[in-house]
C-alpha positions as CSV (number, residue, x, y, z in Angstrom):
1,M,-4.6,-3.9,14.1
2,M,-7.8,-5.9,13.9
3,H,-11.3,-4.7,13.0
4,A,-14.6,-6.3,12.3
5,R,-14.6,-8.8,9.5
6,S,-16.0,-8.0,6.0
7,K,-19.4,-9.4,5.1
8,Q,-19.5,-12.5,3.0
9,T,-20.0,-11.9,-0.7
10,P,-20.4,-14.2,-3.7
11,K,-17.3,-15.8,-5.1
12,V,-15.6,-14.5,-8.2
13,T,-16.3,-16.2,-11.6
14,P,-14.4,-15.9,-14.9
15,E,-17.2,-13.9,-16.4
16,M,-16.6,-11.1,-13.9
17,L,-13.1,-10.4,-15.3
18,G,-14.3,-8.9,-18.5
19,L,-16.2,-6.2,-16.5
20,L,-13.0,-5.3,-14.6
21,E,-10.7,-5.3,-17.7
22,W,-11.0,-1.6,-18.5
23,L,-11.7,-0.1,-15.0
24,S,-9.3,2.8,-14.6
25,G,-10.0,3.8,-11.0
26,S,-8.8,0.6,-9.3
27,G,-6.3,-2.1,-10.0
28,W,-7.5,-5.7,-10.2
29,I,-5.3,-8.9,-10.2
30,L,-6.2,-12.6,-10.1
31,R,-3.7,-14.9,-8.3
32,N,-3.8,-18.7,-7.9
33,E,-3.3,-20.5,-4.7
34,D,0.4,-20.1,-5.0
35,F,-0.2,-16.3,-5.4
36,V,1.2,-16.3,-8.9
37,A,-0.5,-13.7,-11.1
38,I,-2.7,-15.2,-13.9
39,W,-4.5,-12.0,-14.9
40,C,-4.7,-8.3,-14.2
41,N,-6.2,-5.2,-15.7
42,E,-4.3,-2.3,-17.1
43,A,-4.8,-0.2,-14.1
44,Y,-3.0,-2.7,-11.9
45,A,-0.1,-3.1,-14.3
46,A,0.2,0.7,-14.6
47,I,1.0,0.9,-10.8
48,G,4.4,-0.5,-11.8
49,N,4.6,1.2,-15.2
50,L,4.1,-2.2,-16.8
51,K,1.7,-3.9,-19.2
52,P,-0.6,-6.8,-18.1
53,E,1.4,-9.4,-19.9
54,D,4.5,-8.3,-17.9
55,V,2.7,-9.0,-14.6
56,V,1.3,-12.4,-15.5
57,G,3.5,-15.2,-14.1
58,T,5.0,-13.0,-11.3
59,K,4.6,-13.0,-7.6
60,L,4.6,-10.0,-5.2
61,A,8.1,-10.8,-4.1
62,D,9.3,-10.1,-7.6
63,Y,8.6,-6.4,-7.0
64,I,8.4,-5.6,-3.3
65,G,10.7,-8.0,-1.5
66,D,10.0,-11.0,0.7
67,D,8.9,-9.2,3.9
68,A,6.4,-6.9,2.3
69,A,5.1,-9.7,0.0
70,K,4.6,-12.1,2.9
71,D,2.8,-9.5,4.9
72,R,0.3,-9.0,2.1
73,E,0.0,-12.7,1.2
74,R,-1.3,-13.4,4.7
75,S,-4.6,-11.7,3.7
76,Y,-4.7,-13.9,0.6
77,S,-4.3,-17.0,2.7
78,V,-7.1,-15.9,5.0
79,A,-9.5,-15.3,2.1
80,I,-8.8,-18.7,0.6
81,E,-8.7,-20.8,3.8
82,E,-11.7,-19.1,5.5
83,N,-13.6,-18.7,2.2
84,R,-14.4,-15.0,2.7
85,P,-13.4,-11.5,1.6
86,V,-10.7,-9.7,3.4
87,T,-10.1,-5.9,3.5
88,N,-7.0,-4.1,4.5
89,I,-5.1,-0.8,4.4
90,Q,-1.6,-0.8,3.2
91,F,1.1,1.9,2.4
92,T,2.2,1.0,-1.1
93,G,4.0,3.1,-3.6
94,D,4.1,6.0,-1.2
95,D,0.4,6.1,-0.8
96,R,-2.3,4.8,1.6
97,M,-4.1,2.2,-0.3
98,L,-7.3,0.2,0.2
99,S,-7.1,-3.5,-0.7
100,M,-9.9,-6.0,-1.0
101,I,-9.3,-9.7,-1.5
102,F,-12.0,-12.0,-2.7
103,P,-11.9,-15.9,-2.9
104,I,-12.5,-17.1,-6.4
105,D,-14.9,-19.9,-7.4
106,E,-12.7,-23.0,-7.4
107,E,-15.1,-25.0,-9.6
108,A,-15.4,-22.2,-12.2
109,F,-11.6,-21.6,-12.4
110,G,-10.4,-25.1,-11.8
111,H,-8.2,-24.0,-8.9
112,K,-8.2,-21.9,-5.7
113,G,-7.1,-18.4,-5.7
114,V,-8.0,-14.7,-5.0
115,L,-9.1,-11.7,-6.9
116,C,-7.4,-8.6,-5.4
117,M,-8.4,-5.0,-5.8
118,I,-6.2,-2.1,-4.8
119,Q,-6.9,1.6,-5.1
120,E,-6.1,4.8,-3.3
121,A,-7.9,4.8,0.1
122,P,-10.7,7.3,0.4
123,R,-9.6,10.6,2.0
124,G,-11.5,12.4,4.7
125,D,-14.0,10.3,6.8
126,N,-15.4,8.3,3.9
127,L,-13.6,5.1,4.8
128,K,-15.5,3.0,7.3
129,L,-12.9,1.6,9.6
130,E,-15.1,-1.1,11.0
131,A,-14.9,-2.8,7.5
132,I,-11.0,-2.8,7.6
133,E,-9.7,-6.0,9.0
134,T,-6.0,-5.3,9.1
135,V,-3.4,-2.5,8.6
136,V,-0.5,-4.1,6.7
137,Q,2.6,-3.2,8.6
138,S,5.3,-3.6,5.9
139,P,5.3,-0.5,3.7
140,V,6.4,-0.2,0.1
141,F,8.3,3.0,-0.1
142,V,9.5,4.6,-3.4
143,Q,10.4,8.3,-3.0
144,L,10.0,8.0,0.8
145,A,12.7,5.3,0.9
146,A,15.2,8.2,0.8
147,L,14.0,9.5,4.2
148,S,15.4,8.3,7.5
149,T,13.2,7.0,10.3
150,A,13.5,10.3,12.2
151,E,12.5,12.2,9.1
152,L,9.5,10.0,8.5
153,R,8.4,10.7,12.0
154,V,8.6,14.4,11.3
155,L,6.8,14.0,8.0
156,Y,3.9,12.3,9.8
157,Y,3.4,15.2,12.2
158,L,3.7,17.7,9.4
159,A,0.9,15.9,7.6
160,R,-1.2,16.3,10.7
161,G,-0.6,20.0,10.7
162,N,1.7,20.3,13.7
163,S,4.1,23.2,14.0
164,T,7.9,22.8,14.4
165,Q,7.5,23.6,18.1
166,Q,4.8,21.0,18.5
167,I,6.8,18.4,16.6
168,S,9.8,19.0,18.8
169,E,7.7,18.5,21.9
170,K,6.2,15.3,20.6
171,L,9.5,13.8,19.5
172,F,11.6,15.2,22.4
173,R,13.9,16.9,20.0
174,S,15.1,20.5,19.8
175,T,13.4,22.8,17.3
176,K,16.8,23.2,15.6
177,T,17.0,19.4,15.0
178,V,13.4,19.3,13.7
179,E,14.2,22.3,11.4
180,N,17.2,20.5,10.0
181,Q,15.2,17.3,9.4
182,I,12.5,19.3,7.6
183,S,15.3,20.8,5.4
184,N,16.6,17.3,4.7
185,I,13.1,16.2,3.7
186,H,12.7,19.2,1.3
187,R,16.0,18.3,-0.3
188,K,15.3,14.6,-0.7
189,I,11.8,14.8,-2.1
190,G,12.1,18.1,-3.9
191,T,9.6,20.3,-2.1
192,K,10.3,24.0,-1.7
193,S,7.9,25.3,1.0
194,R,6.2,24.1,4.2
195,G,2.8,24.2,2.5
196,E,4.1,22.1,-0.4
197,L,5.6,19.6,2.0
198,V,2.4,19.4,4.0
199,Q,0.4,18.9,0.8
200,F,2.8,16.2,-0.3
201,A,2.4,14.3,3.0
202,S,-1.4,14.7,3.5
203,G,-2.0,13.9,-0.2
204,R,-0.7,10.4,0.5
205,G,-3.0,9.8,3.5
206,I,-0.2,9.6,6.0
207,E,-2.1,11.6,8.6
208,K,-4.9,9.0,8.6
209,Y,-2.7,6.5,10.4
210,T,-2.6,6.6,14.2
211,P,0.8,7.5,15.7
212,D,1.3,3.9,16.7
213,E,0.4,2.6,13.3
214,W,2.8,5.0,11.5
215,E,5.5,4.1,14.0
216,S,5.0,0.4,13.3
217,I,5.1,1.0,9.5
218,I,8.3,3.1,9.5
219,T,10.2,0.7,11.8
220,T,9.4,-2.2,9.6
221,A,10.2,-0.3,6.4
222,R,12.6,-2.0,4.0
223,A,14.2,-0.1,1.2
224,E,14.0,-3.1,-1.1
225,F,11.3,-1.8,-3.5
226,S,11.2,0.4,-6.6
227,F,8.8,0.3,-9.4
228,N,10.7,2.9,-11.4
229,T,14.4,2.0,-11.3
230,E,16.2,0.9,-14.5
231,D,17.4,-2.4,-13.1
232,K,13.9,-3.4,-12.1
233,S,12.1,-2.4,-15.2
234,Q,11.0,-6.0,-15.7
235,P,9.8,-8.4,-13.0
236,K,11.9,-11.4,-12.0
237,K,10.7,-14.7,-13.5
C-alpha cells in the first residue's frame, strides 16, 4: 500500500541524540548503513524488555526473524538511498505501530545510516494517512502468534464491532464455527467476555486496517518472534 511521500526534513546530527535519550513516549534507535544498532534510548530497549546496551550491536533479524526484518529494512534503504524520511505503519508486538525513519548526517556521524522512531499509532482519526508511505506486510506477533489464520480473521471483525451473525456472513462460515473460533480465541489469549475480547482487539488498532491489509498481514505472519521467551532473553550476536 503506497501513499504520498513524507516531506523532506533536516538530517539527524549526533547532538540530537541527547534530546531523545529519556523520551518515554516513543522508542528511538540509530542504525548504520548495515542496519546494525549503534544507539537506542531506553524506551526502544524496553519494547524487548532489554537495556540499551543489550540492543547495541544487534540487527532486527536477531529478534524478529529474517522475513519481518527484511520487510522493515526496505524502508531504511529508501531513506538512505533517496536521502529522505520514510513513514510506515507496522504491526509489531501485537500492536499497530507508527514508524518514522530519518537519514542521518553522513558527515557528522562519519557513516550513512538511519534514526528510527517507533511508537503506538494514534487511535481514532488522528493519523493522517496521506503521510504514511507504506503498510509493512510482515507482522511481529507475540500473544497473537497462538491464533490460527481463521481466528485472526474473526478477531479482526470483532474489533470492528461485528456480531457473530455478521462475521459468519462475511467469512462464509456457520455461526457455530464462528462461535467455536471465538471460544478458542478466549482460551488462547485469556479473555473472559465478548466485551473484553473486543477491547483487547480494538486496543491494538486492528480495526484501523482495511480488510485487504489485515488479510495480507495475517497470511504473511511468521511465528518466529518473541520478545518474552526464556530462550530469547538476549539477542543473538
